[in-house]
Structure formats: structure tokens, C-alpha cells
N, C-alpha and C positions, 0 to 999 in steps of 0.2 A: 504399423510402426509409426511412433511420433515422429514429428519434424526433427527433434533433437537427435533421436537415435538414427534417423536417416543421415543427418549431417555427420555424426560420429562415424557410421559406416563409410560415408564418402571420403572422410578425412583419413580413415585408415587405408583404404584403397589407394588414395593419392600417395600416401607415405610409402605403401608397399612398392609402388612403381618407382618412386624416386630413390628408394634405398636398395632395390633389388639388385642393380649392377654392382654397388659397392659392397653389399652385405653377404651376397651368395656366390659371387664369382670365385673361381679357384685362384688362390694367391700363391705365388712362387715361395713367399716367406711366411707361411702360417707356423711360426716356429715358437719354441719356448721363450726365445729372447723378446718377442712381442709381448707375451703374456707377462714375463717378469717386469718388463718396462711399464706395463700398464699398472701392475700391482704397486709399484714404487711411486708412480705419478699419483695414484689414488691416495696412498698413504701420506703423500706430501701435500694432498689438497688440490692437485690439479687434476680436477675431475674431466675437464674437457680433452686435456691431453691423454688421460687414461682411457677415454672412450675411443679416441683415435687410434691408439695401440691395440686395444681389444678388437676394434673392428679390422685392423690390419691382419689380425691372426685368424680371422673367420675363414673357413674354406668351403662352407655350404654343406658339410657333412656332419653326421651326428656326433663325431668326436669333439666338435667345438659347440655342441648344444649348450654347454654349461656357460660358455662365454656370452651367448645370448642372454642368459638369466643374469649374470653380472652386469651386463650393459643395461638391463631392464632396471635393476636396483639403482645404478648410477643415475640413469635418466629420471626415475621416479623420486628418489631420495634427496639427490645432490643438485641435479639440473632442473628439477621441477618441470619436466616435460612428460606429462603422462601420455601423450599421443606416441612418443618414440618408445616409452616403456611397454605399452600395449603391444606395439608392433614386435619388439624382441621376446616378449612373453609368448606371442602366438608362434615366433619361430622355434622357441624352445619346446613348446608343446607339440609342434609338428614334427620335430627331430626326435624327441624323447616323450611320446605320449604317456608312457608309464614310467618315466624317470623318477628318481629320488625326489626330485623338486616339483613334480607335476602338481601335487595337490597345493603346495604353496603358490606355484605360478598361476593356477586358476584363481586363487583367492586374491593375489595381488592384481591380476588382470581385472577382476570385478572392481576393485578399489580405484584402480586408475581410470577405468572407464567412467565411473561415477565422477572423478575428479574433472575428466574431460568434458562431460555433460555440464558440469557447473561452469567450466571456462566458456563453453560454447554458448551458454544461456547467460552470460555476463554476471555471474554469480547469483543468479535467482534459482529457486527450486526448480528441478527438472521434470517433475511429474505433472502430469496435466491437471490432476485434481488440485495440487497446489497453486497451479497458475490460475485456475478458475476462482479458487477461494481468494487469492489476493486481488483479483480483479474485482470481485464482489465487494471486498472490503474497501478497495479504493473508491468505488462508485458510492458506497454508503458514507464514506468520509467526505467526498465531494459534495453529496447532498446536504450533509450537516453544515459544511462551510457555506454553501449557498444560502441556507437558512438562516445562519448567524449574520450574514452580510445584508440580507433583505431588510428594507426599512421597517422599523417598528411602527404600528399605528399609535397615535397620541393616547396616553391613559385616559380612561373615561373617569369622570368625577364621581367618586363613590360617597354616597351620603353617609353622614356620620351615624354610628349606632343609635338607633331610636328615633332618627330624624324622620320627618314626614317627607315623601317624595311628591312633588307637585304633580298633579293630574294634567294630562293633556287638556288644552281648551277645546271644546266642541266646535266644529266649523261654523254653526249658526249661533254661537254665543255672543252677547253684547260684551264688549271689552272697553277698557280704558287704560291709558298709559299714564302712569304717575308722573306728575310734574313737580318741580321744586316747591316746597311749601304746602304740598297737599296733605291732608289727613283723611281717615276714613269718614270722620263727620263731615268734613268739607265736600268729599266725594258724594256722600249720601245726600247732602243738600242739593248738589248740582243735578242728581239724577231723580230724586224723589221730593224735593222741595222742603225736606226736614232731615235732621240728623239721626232720626230713630232707627234708619235702616242701616246705619254703620255696622251693627252687629251681623246683619245678614251678608254684607259684603265680606266681612272677616270670615265668616264661615263658608261661604262660597270659595274662598281662597286659603282655605286652612292648610293645604299641602304647601302653598307658597309661603305663607306668614308663619308657618309652624306655631300656631296658637297665640301669636302676638298681634299687637295693632301696629307694629313698626313697618312702615312702607318706605321705599326709597325711589328716587326718580329713575324712571326706565322700566319700573316693574309693570307688567301687563296684567291688569285685575280683571276678572270675570264679574260683570255687573248683573246680579240676578234680577228677574223680571218681578 
């Protein structure tokens, strides 16, 4: 039995204990006057007053079984109390298990038990499968929210289409950091004592220079041997 079903059974048991003295004891005035007064109050919209007069007419015998059915309808439809409705439907079925309204009473009892389960679960679905499904969905949503809140890594620079990507400089390569006023010819003269090797420097740095001779201060050039 699920926890909600156990809670429902407990609630019904408590209600039976609380209502038994007033619902099943023998009354001296289980009369037509009480029933007539209850019907008038119900017609006037005084449903709580109708309940009181119907209950006053109960004597605990099968002849007042129909009053339990009327009380169940009032509690279910007008007073929105499925717990009390289930109790009176149980009393009707105990007194008239094969009565004219027995089939309807069983169907109404099932409806009111479902309403009570929803109340006991604070409006959430009462089946275990639904509870598990909702829990899993909540966990997935929380994971998505955490992923959205996580800091994003800075976007990596994407080279333009067709652009050459600079090759990594080998650890043992000879390098030179370009200074303001430098040219490939000037750098060639610095390392090779003539400007003829400027094209070699350009070719060695083709990925960085993208086929041009344009160099900028701060660039680190590979100087071929």
C-alpha cells in the first residue's frame, strides 16, 4: 500500500471513530420532521444546516440508509469534503449492500477517494509512477538550469575562411621579436649580413604573414638557419 493510501485509510478510520457516536447512536427523534427540515434547508442553500438535520434523523438502522447517501452527496458536491462523503457512502453500503443505489455509491466512493488522495498529496498526482516521473523531470530541468548558469569559456578566435593558421614555433627554433621600424630586409641583414634572405624569413613565417611582407611590432618571427 502506498503512503498516500495508508494516509487515506488512517483518515477514514479516525473519521469513523469521531462520527460513530453521533452517526449511529439511536435517536429519540429520528422522525420525518428532521428529514423534511433537512430537505428545506438544502433547497434554500443551507447545506450545513441540512447536514445537521439529516444526521439528527439517523438511527443506525437500514431504514435510514438512504440518509447516508443524501449526506454523502451533500458533503461531496456542496461542502467539498470527500472524507465525510466516503464515510457516509461506506455506511450506506454497510446498511444496504444490495440497495438500489449501491452501484452508484461504489462509483461515487471511488471518485471521492481519488479527490481525497489529491488533497492529501497537496494537489500532486497520487500514483507512484507519476511522482517518479515528475521527480526525474525536475532533476533534468535543474541540470539544464545549472548548465545555463555555468560561466562560458571565451570564444576562440576562428581564422577567416582561407586564412593560413600560424604554425607553432619549434622549441629549438631561432626567433626574433619585431621592433618598430623593422622590415624583413632589415632583419635579414641583421642575421645574414645581407637582405637576400628576406624571402626565406617570409617563407618560414608564411602562416603568420599570410603570404605578405607586412610585419608588426611584437610579432615573433622564426629565423631560419
